C-alpha positions in Angstrom: 88.2 128.8 151.7 88.0 132.2 151.6 87.3 134.3 148.6 90.2 136.8 149.2 89.0 140.0 147.0 85.3 139.6 147.2 83.2 141.4 149.4 83.1 139.2 152.2 87.0 138.5 152.2 87.4 142.2 152.6 84.7 142.9 154.9 87.2 140.4 157.0 89.9 143.4 157.2 88.1 145.8 158.9 88.5 145.5 162.8 87.4 148.8 165.2 90.4 150.0 166.2 91.7 153.8 167.6 94.0 154.2 165.0 91.8 154.0 162.0 88.1 154.7 161.6 85.7 152.1 160.0 85.2 154.6 157.3 89.1 155.4 156.4 89.2 151.6 156.5 86.6 151.1 154.4 88.5 153.5 151.9 92.0 151.6 151.9 90.2 148.3 151.1 88.1 149.4 148.2 84.5 149.1 149.9 81.8 151.3 151.0 80.4 151.7 154.5 77.2 150.5 153.0 78.8 147.8 152.0 80.4 146.7 155.4 77.4 146.7 157.2 75.6 144.9 154.5 74.5 141.6 155.2 73.3 139.3 152.1 69.9 137.5 153.1 70.5 133.9 152.6 68.3 131.7 149.6 66.0 129.4 150.9 66.0 125.9 151.2 63.2 125.9 148.7 65.0 127.9 146.6 68.6 126.1 147.0 67.0 123.2 146.1 65.2 124.7 143.1 68.7 125.8 142.1 70.2 121.9 142.4 68.2 120.6 140.5 68.2 124.0 137.9 71.8 123.2 138.1 71.1 119.2 137.0 69.1 120.3 134.1 71.1 122.2 133.0 73.7 119.9 132.8 71.3 117.2 130.9 69.9 119.7 128.7 71.9 122.7 128.3 70.3 124.6 125.5 67.5 124.7 127.4 66.1 128.2 128.4 63.9 129.7 131.3 60.5 128.8 129.9 61.3 125.3 129.2 63.1 124.9 132.3 60.4 126.3 134.0 58.0 123.5 132.4 59.9 120.5 133.1 60.2 121.9 137.0 56.8 122.0 136.6 56.1 118.8 135.3 57.7 117.6 138.2 55.4 118.8 140.5 57.2 122.0 141.4 55.1 125.3 141.8 57.6 127.7 140.0 57.0 130.7 137.5 58.7 131.7 134.9 60.1 134.9 136.6 61.6 133.1 139.9 63.3 130.4 137.6 64.9 133.5 135.5 66.0 135.2 138.8 67.8 132.0 140.3 69.4 131.1 136.7 70.6 134.8 136.8 71.8 133.9 140.8 73.7 130.8 139.4 75.3 132.5 136.6 74.0 129.8 133.8 72.4 130.8 130.4 71.2 128.4 127.9 74.2 127.5 125.8 72.8 128.8 121.7 73.8 131.5 119.6 72.1 134.6 120.6 71.1 137.8 118.7 73.5 140.6 118.0 76.6 138.8 118.9 78.7 141.8 117.9 77.1 144.1 121.0 79.6 144.2 124.0 78.2 145.2 127.4 78.2 148.1 128.6 81.6 149.5 129.7 83.1 146.3 128.6 85.3 145.1 125.6 84.8 142.2 123.2 87.7 140.1 121.8 87.2 138.0 118.8 87.2 134.4 118.5 90.7 133.2 117.6 90.3 129.5 117.3 88.6 129.6 114.1 91.1 127.2 111.9 93.2 127.5 114.0 95.6 124.1 114.4 96.4 123.4 118.0 99.0 121.0 118.1 100.7 121.3 121.9 100.4 122.6 125.3 100.0 126.3 126.6 99.3 127.2 122.8 95.5 127.9 124.1 94.6 127.6 127.8 90.6 128.4 128.4 88.3 129.4 131.1 85.3 129.0 132.7 83.0 129.2 135.3 80.5 127.0 137.2 77.9 126.9 139.8 78.7 124.4 143.0 75.9 123.0 145.2 76.4 122.7 148.8 74.5 121.3 151.4 73.2 124.7 152.8 74.4 127.3 150.0 76.4 127.6 147.0 79.9 128.5 145.7 81.3 129.5 142.0 84.4 127.5 140.8 86.9 128.8 137.8 88.7 126.3 136.3 91.8 127.3 134.0 92.4 124.7 131.5 95.4 123.6 128.7 93.0 122.9 125.5 95.2 120.5 124.1 96.0 118.4 126.9 92.8 118.6 129.1 95.4 119.7 132.0 93.5 121.9 134.8 96.6 124.7 135.3 94.3 126.1 137.9 91.4 126.7 139.7 89.4 128.8 142.2 86.4 128.8 144.4 84.2 131.7 145.5 81.3 132.8 147.4 81.0 135.6 144.9 80.2 136.2 141.1 83.2 138.5 140.7 86.5 138.9 138.7 88.2 138.6 141.5 88.4 134.8 141.8 89.1 134.1 138.0 91.9 136.6 138.0 93.7 134.4 140.9 93.5 131.3 138.9 95.0 133.3 135.9 97.8 134.6 138.4 98.2 130.9 139.9 98.3 129.6 136.5 101.4 131.5 135.5 102.9 131.1 138.7 103.7 127.5 137.6 106.0 129.3 135.2 104.2 128.5 132.1 101.9 130.7 130.1 99.7 130.4 126.9 99.7 132.0 123.7 96.2 132.7 123.8 93.5 133.3 126.7 89.9 131.7 125.7 86.9 132.4 127.7 83.0 133.1 127.2 81.6 136.9 127.0 80.8 136.6 130.8 81.2 140.1 133.0 84.2 138.4 134.8 86.2 138.0 131.8 85.4 141.1 130.1 86.3 142.8 133.1 89.3 145.6 132.8 90.7 143.7 135.4 90.3 140.5 134.3 91.9 141.4 130.8 94.6 143.4 132.2 95.9 140.8 134.1 95.9 138.6 130.8 97.5 141.2 128.5 100.3 142.2 130.7 101.5 138.5 130.5 101.6 139.1 126.6 98.9 136.9 126.0 96.7 137.3 123.6 92.7 137.1 124.2 90.0 135.2 122.7 86.3 135.1 123.5 83.6 132.8 122.3 80.9 133.7 120.2 77.7 134.4 122.8 76.3 131.2 124.0 78.4 128.9 121.6 79.5 126.1 124.1 81.4 124.0 121.0 83.7 127.3 121.1 84.9 126.0 124.7 83.8 122.7 124.5 86.3 120.9 126.6 85.9 122.8 130.0 82.1 121.8 130.1 83.2 118.6 129.3 85.0 119.3 132.6 81.9 120.8 134.4 79.7 117.3 133.7 82.7 115.4 135.3 83.3 116.9 138.7 79.4 117.5 139.2 78.4 114.3 138.6 81.7 112.0 139.8 81.9 114.2 143.0 80.1 117.8 143.9 76.6 116.3 143.3 77.7 112.8 144.9 79.6 114.3 148.2 76.8 117.4 148.6 79.9 120.0 150.5 78.5 121.2 153.6 81.0 124.1 153.4 83.6 125.9 151.5 86.5 124.3 153.4 85.3 120.8 152.6 84.4 121.5 149.0 88.1 123.0 148.5 89.7 120.4 150.2 87.2 117.9 148.1 87.4 119.5 144.5 91.4 119.6 145.5 91.7 115.5 145.6 89.3 115.2 142.6 91.3 117.7 140.0 94.7 115.8 141.5 93.4 112.6 140.4 91.9 114.3 137.6 95.2 115.2 136.2 97.8 112.7 137.1 95.6 109.5 137.4 92.5 109.4 134.9 93.5 108.1 131.5 91.7 110.2 128.6 90.7 107.9 125.4 90.7 110.9 123.3 94.4 111.6 124.2 95.8 108.2 123.4 94.8 107.1 127.4 97.5 109.2 128.2 96.6 111.1 131.4 96.7 115.0 131.1 99.6 115.5 133.6 101.5 113.0 131.4 100.9 114.9 128.0 100.9 118.4 129.4 104.5 118.2 131.1 106.3 115.6 129.2 104.2 115.7 126.0 107.8 114.7 123.7 108.1 111.4 125.7 104.7 109.8 125.4 104.2 107.4 123.1 100.1 108.4 122.1 100.0 112.2 121.5 96.5 113.3 120.2 96.4 114.3 116.9 96.9 118.0 116.6 93.1 119.9 117.2 91.8 122.0 114.1 89.0 124.0 114.9 86.6 125.1 112.2 
């Protein structure tokens, strides 16, 4: 599984040839020469184990910040300090989900949009699609996973894996969702830099879709996709302990396929996400309209 558009993927486009210098090839793919020659230092096995445990703890206690997570790890006999935990959490793209101060302040150079789902009645598919990113631990490394979900039916419209935490793989997931021939009225995400990037916002707005963003740290604004992460990690990722990106991609393709087509949801009247998403009018048991407060 290649992260097309990532630094790693762009490095692979560049090969020595007499027609084009390395400098010129770097310019054409939007990569600096130092970026072409740079080889990231992999995390140690100890840090990878800590990241795996932090991911498990975050899933169990999503409101815990770095202080409490550090205390929990220390109680387990692990010699870590808060500074190290903070660095690993940043690398994982994880932060505690509770409202932060100065919520209206956007990141430097980033546009922040209002939350449009307040009081909105969601009564059918393709009214709201939500997106989110999660960390995926593997046997000897890690990846990032983004999913695009239809809010009403819980159907996973598209998903992508990447070895870098940039906006490119989020745009690929969004593009794959539109390639199905359907699109939402509203796209809802958190305020992460991937979703507030100009490239991602342009991809959404170019389709004529309104942009909605959660209050920073408010998991409840994007609750269904948080539940999806719990399910995929506990039922697949933690159990499989994937060795590399290729096997992870194949395994997750099976899991998402089963989730969409075979998994009945109590909240959906025991319909599967696919049944509701593709034929809501013909399926007898339909969920009541969702109204967000």
